[in-house]
Structure formats: structure tokens, C-alpha cells
C-alpha positions as CSV (number, residue, x, y, z in Angstrom):
1,M,39.1,-4.1,141.8
2,E,42.1,-2.4,143.6
3,V,44.4,-3.5,140.9
4,Q,42.2,-2.6,138.1
5,D,41.4,0.9,139.8
6,T,45.1,1.5,139.9
7,I,45.7,0.6,136.3
8,V,42.7,2.9,135.0
9,S,43.5,5.9,137.4
10,T,47.0,5.8,136.2
11,I,46.2,5.5,132.4
12,Q,43.5,8.3,132.7
13,K,46.3,10.7,133.7
14,D,47.9,10.2,130.6
15,C,45.0,9.3,128.2
16,P,42.0,11.2,129.9
17,G,39.7,10.7,126.7
18,D,40.3,7.2,126.1
19,G,37.4,4.3,126.8
20,F,37.8,1.1,128.9
21,L,36.8,-2.5,128.3
22,L,37.1,-3.8,131.8
23,E,37.3,-7.6,133.3
24,E,35.7,-6.5,136.5
25,G,33.0,-3.9,137.3
26,P,29.4,-3.4,137.9
27,E,27.5,-5.6,135.2
28,D,25.1,-2.2,134.4
29,E,28.2,-0.1,134.2
30,P,28.4,2.0,130.8
31,L,31.4,1.0,128.7
32,D,32.5,2.9,126.0
33,V,33.6,0.2,123.7
34,G,33.2,1.9,120.6
35,A,35.6,4.7,121.7
36,E,38.5,5.8,119.0
37,R,40.9,4.9,121.6
38,L,40.0,1.7,123.9
39,W,42.1,0.2,126.9
40,I,41.2,-3.4,127.4
41,V,42.2,-4.7,130.9
42,D,42.2,-7.7,132.7
43,P,43.6,-7.0,136.3
44,I,44.2,-10.4,137.2
45,C,44.1,-13.0,134.3
46,G,44.1,-16.3,136.4
47,S,41.8,-15.1,139.1
48,L,41.1,-18.5,140.7
49,N,44.9,-19.3,140.6
50,F,45.3,-16.4,142.4
51,A,42.3,-17.1,144.7
52,H,43.8,-20.4,145.7
53,G,47.4,-19.3,146.1
54,I,48.5,-20.9,142.8
55,P,51.4,-18.4,141.5
56,F,50.4,-18.4,138.1
57,F,48.6,-15.3,137.1
58,A,49.0,-12.0,135.4
59,I,48.0,-8.5,134.5
60,S,47.2,-7.8,130.8
61,I,46.4,-4.9,129.1
62,A,46.1,-4.0,125.3
63,R,45.2,-0.7,123.5
64,R,43.0,-0.6,120.5
65,V,43.0,2.5,118.2
66,A,40.7,3.0,115.4
67,G,39.5,-0.6,115.8
68,N,43.3,-2.1,115.6
69,L,45.3,-3.3,118.6
70,H,48.4,-1.4,118.9
71,V,49.9,-2.1,122.2
72,G,49.9,-5.4,124.2
73,V,51.4,-6.0,127.5
74,V,51.2,-8.9,130.0
75,Y,52.9,-9.1,133.2
76,D,53.5,-11.8,135.6
77,P,54.6,-10.7,138.9
78,M,55.5,-13.8,140.4
79,R,58.2,-14.2,137.8
80,D,58.9,-10.7,137.2
81,E,58.3,-11.5,133.6
82,M,57.1,-8.7,131.1
83,F,55.6,-9.7,127.9
84,S,55.0,-7.0,125.6
85,A,54.5,-5.6,121.9
86,S,53.5,-2.8,119.9
87,I,52.4,-2.5,116.2
88,G,55.2,-3.2,113.7
89,Q,57.6,-4.0,116.3
90,P,59.2,-7.2,117.6
91,A,57.5,-8.8,120.6
92,Y,59.6,-9.0,123.8
93,L,59.9,-11.0,127.1
94,N,61.4,-8.3,129.3
95,S,64.1,-6.8,127.2
96,T,64.8,-9.8,125.0
97,P,63.1,-10.3,121.6
98,I,60.9,-13.4,121.5
99,T,59.4,-15.3,118.3
100,V,57.6,-18.6,118.0
101,P,60.1,-21.4,117.1
102,A,59.5,-22.9,113.6
103,T,58.2,-26.3,113.7
104,A,58.0,-28.5,110.4
105,Q,54.8,-30.2,109.7
106,G,54.1,-33.8,110.4
107,P,52.6,-36.2,112.6
108,E,55.9,-36.9,114.5
109,F,56.3,-32.9,115.2
110,W,52.4,-32.9,116.5
111,E,53.3,-36.1,118.8
112,Q,56.2,-34.2,120.6
113,S,54.4,-31.1,121.1
114,W,53.3,-29.4,124.4
115,V,49.7,-28.2,124.2
116,G,48.3,-25.8,127.0
117,T,44.4,-25.0,127.4
118,D,41.6,-24.1,129.9
119,L,38.1,-25.3,130.0
120,P,34.9,-23.6,130.2
121,Y,33.2,-23.8,133.8
122,D,30.1,-25.7,132.8
123,G,27.4,-25.9,129.7
124,P,28.1,-27.3,126.2
125,R,31.3,-25.7,125.7
126,R,32.7,-27.3,128.5
127,K,31.5,-30.9,127.1
128,D,33.1,-29.9,123.7
129,A,36.3,-28.5,125.5
130,L,36.6,-32.0,127.1
131,R,36.3,-34.0,124.0
132,V,38.8,-31.9,122.2
133,F,40.9,-32.5,125.5
134,D,40.5,-36.3,125.4
135,L,41.4,-36.1,121.3
136,H,44.6,-34.1,122.0
137,A,45.8,-35.9,124.9
138,K,45.8,-39.2,123.0
139,E,48.2,-37.6,120.2
140,V,50.4,-35.0,121.8
141,L,53.5,-35.2,124.3
142,S,51.5,-33.3,127.1
143,I,48.5,-31.2,127.5
144,T,48.2,-28.8,130.6
145,I,45.3,-26.8,132.1
146,M,47.0,-23.5,132.5
147,G,44.6,-21.1,134.6
148,S,45.7,-18.1,132.8
149,P,44.6,-17.4,129.0
150,A,46.8,-14.4,128.8
151,L,50.1,-16.4,129.7
152,G,49.1,-19.4,127.9
153,L,49.2,-17.3,124.6
154,C,52.5,-15.7,125.9
155,Y,54.1,-18.9,126.6
156,V,53.2,-19.9,122.7
157,A,55.0,-16.6,121.8
158,C,58.0,-17.5,123.6
159,G,58.0,-21.3,122.8
160,R,57.4,-22.7,126.2
161,L,54.2,-24.1,124.9
162,N,53.4,-25.3,121.1
163,I,50.1,-24.7,121.2
164,Y,47.2,-23.1,123.3
165,W,43.5,-23.4,123.0
166,N,40.2,-22.1,124.6
167,L,36.6,-22.6,123.9
168,D,35.3,-19.9,126.3
169,A,37.9,-17.0,126.6
170,K,36.8,-13.2,126.8
171,P,38.3,-10.2,124.9
172,W,40.4,-9.1,128.1
173,D,41.8,-12.6,128.4
174,V,43.3,-12.6,124.9
175,A,43.7,-9.0,123.4
176,G,47.2,-8.1,124.9
177,A,48.5,-11.7,124.5
178,G,47.2,-11.9,121.2
179,M,49.1,-8.7,120.0
180,I,52.2,-10.3,121.6
181,L,51.7,-13.7,120.0
182,Q,51.3,-12.2,116.8
183,S,53.8,-10.1,116.8
184,A,56.3,-13.1,117.8
185,G,55.2,-14.7,114.6
186,G,52.2,-16.8,115.8
187,L,49.0,-17.8,114.5
188,L,46.0,-17.0,116.2
189,T,42.4,-17.9,115.1
190,D,39.1,-18.9,116.1
191,P,38.0,-22.7,116.3
192,E,37.1,-22.6,112.5
193,G,40.5,-21.2,111.4
194,G,38.8,-17.6,110.9
195,S,39.9,-14.2,112.4
196,W,40.3,-14.2,116.3
197,I,39.1,-10.7,116.5
198,Y,35.4,-11.9,115.6
199,S,35.3,-15.0,117.8
200,T,32.5,-15.5,120.2
201,G,35.0,-17.2,122.5
202,G,37.0,-20.0,120.9
203,Y,40.5,-19.4,120.2
204,V,43.5,-21.4,119.0
205,T,47.3,-20.3,118.7
206,G,50.7,-22.1,117.7
207,N,53.1,-21.9,115.1
208,P,51.6,-22.0,111.4
209,S,52.2,-25.8,111.3
210,L,51.4,-27.2,114.4
211,H,48.2,-24.8,114.5
212,Q,46.7,-26.8,111.4
213,W,46.8,-30.3,113.4
214,A,45.6,-28.4,116.6
215,L,42.2,-27.4,114.5
216,R,41.7,-30.8,113.4
217,A,40.2,-32.2,116.9
218,L,38.4,-28.8,117.3
219,K,36.9,-28.9,113.8
220,Y,35.8,-32.6,114.6
221,V,34.1,-31.8,117.6
222,A,32.1,-28.8,116.3
223,Q,31.2,-31.0,113.3
224,H,30.2,-34.0,115.3
225,P,28.0,-33.2,118.5
226,D,28.0,-35.4,121.2
227,P,24.8,-37.5,120.9
228,V,24.5,-37.8,124.8
């Protein structure tokens, strides 16, 4: 909460009338999510990594104006890496512009892909995610559980990963990184290939060619429920 309180108080000094959608806070706290200007904040994206001493987590901040994302920032304090983007501008890693590498479409390129994901903690979505994980693991070079959705998306944006998917992420996990990813030329959708803005928790991202390959397994699992 200390990190979140510091972020919010800093923003409020310059933007006193803006609303906030926060990852941490009392469940009954009123949130002005319909505000004309809304800040979406995850103070520690990768909190389990952080709690267990695994140095892979980030601070994620996005600003939405009139329903559209205008700014996205994801900061990895362990590596001093700042991913950022603003509407109509390139995406950056620190001061260097980044773009999602172009990849030709074909099975040979999918087989060479490095995929990142994070698994839901429990329930039907976890079972579905494990089925997708198994299908992808048989087809790609490597699949890695990241522990931070924001960094997973940013790693696609700068070319460290080819694909990242998640079946149970929250808006504060992906808002800032989604802005960065799209500014870097990546494709971000829900598991059906529709708009990610209206997703109920599922997200898939990559370059346009490999994104279609990644969607196949997610659609297959959605269309063929586990009989067990």
C-alpha cells in the first residue's frame, strides 16, 4: 500500500480532479472508474514474485482520458527499465524506441517462438490455461510462466518474447503495458480475437502473424470443454 499511496499522492498534486482505479485498497472503497480522466495503477505487478524475493515485478500506470488510453508506463526497478508510450507516439524502453519484431507466418516460425504466460490461481480458468499451456508447450521453442503480466506484455513489445497470453488478468495488470505494446506495433486482443478493452480477463498479444497461431490453442480449448 505504501507504494500505491506514494503514486496516488504524487499524481493528485498535479491532477487533483482525476479518478483512480487501483489494484490495492479496501473492497468497499468507492472508485470513480467513470471519471473523464482516470489513472489505472498497479503498484506491484508481480506481487507473488516480490513477496518470495524473485526479482521480476514492476510498477504499472496508465492514464485514460474520455474512454481512451493516452499514457502507459511500466517500470522495472530491479533492472532500472522504464517502458513507456503516449498516444500517437512511439513506445520506448528508457530512451530507446522499441518495436515488435516482424515475423513471417508459418509453422516453422511458430515452432521457434518463445511464449510467456501466467496461470490463474484456481477454478475453471486455471484448468483451461493448463490445457492451453500443454498445447503450446508441444509446439513452440519455450513457454515460460512470467509472474508479471505487465512485464510479459512489455517483453513482447521489445522483442524478448514472441507471444504472451493470460486467461485471468485484471485491468491494472494490462492497461499501461497494453498502451506500450500497441504503440510498439503489437497486436493485443481477447482470446476470441476481439477487442482487449472489453475483455473479461483473457488477453493474447504478439506480432500479427504469430498472434493468429497463438489464438488457435485458446480457441480450441474454449470450443472443446474438458469432459472431466
